[in-house]
N, C-alpha and C positions, 0 to 999 in steps of 0.2 A: 653823445660825443665821447671819444676816447680820451683817456687821461694822457698827460704828457709823457709819463714814464712808459706807457704802453706803445705810444707812437715812436718814442726813441728806441725801444727794443726792436720794433719792426725795421727802423732805419738801420740799426746795427746789423740785423740779419741780412738786409739788402746790401749793405756795404760789404759784408763778407762774400756774398755772391758776386758782386762787382769785382772784388779783389781776385777771386778765382777766375773769372772771365778775363780780367786784365792779364793774368799770368798766361792763360791759354793764348790770348791774342799775341802777346810778346813772344811766346814760343813759336808761333807761326811767323812772326816777324824775323826770327832767327832763320827759318827755312827760306823766307823770301830773300834775306840778305845772301844766303848761300847761293841761291839761284841767280841773283843779280851778279854776284861775283863770278860765277861760272860762265855767265853769258856776257860779261863785260858791260853791264848796265849800271846806270847811275842809281843811287839810292832815291833821289827825289824824282817823282813823276807827278807833276802838278795836275795833268789831265786826269790821271787815274784817281788822284785824291778828290778832284771835283766830281768825278763820276760816283765815287763812294758817298760823298756828301749828298749829292742829288738823290741817289738811290735810297739811302738810309733815312733821309728826312721824311720820307713817306710814312714811316712807322710812328712818327710823332703826331698824335691826334689833336692835341691842343695847340691851336695856332700861336698862342702867346708864348709857348715853350720852344718854338722852332729856332729862334735866334739863340736861345740858351743851349739847345742841343748842338747847333752848329759850332758854337764856341767850345763846348765840351769835346765834340768829335775832332775839331781842328787840333786841340791839345793832345788828344790820343794819337793822332797822326804825327804830330810833332815829336812826341816821345818815341814813337815807333821809328821814325827817321833817325833820331838821335841814337837810339839803341843799335840800329843797323849800322850806322857809321862807326860806332864804337866797336862793333864786332868785326868790321872790315879793316880796322887799323892793322 
């Protein structure tokens, strides 16, 4: 069994990767906001968000984690919408 310190080190490394991926995703959200503005589209698209949730859920192998992933991903989408709205002000 791994020691707690070793596990925490791995978590910190993963958190760093997640932060970099978050920045990349938000940079893409900037581009989405620009496209939506250029085409007169609303920031919120619930159908698209549900499509993303349904699609991405397949990558979660452990059934008991699916609801946690859904909560996590909904928060990511919420932050993306908020950022896009801020950019479009």
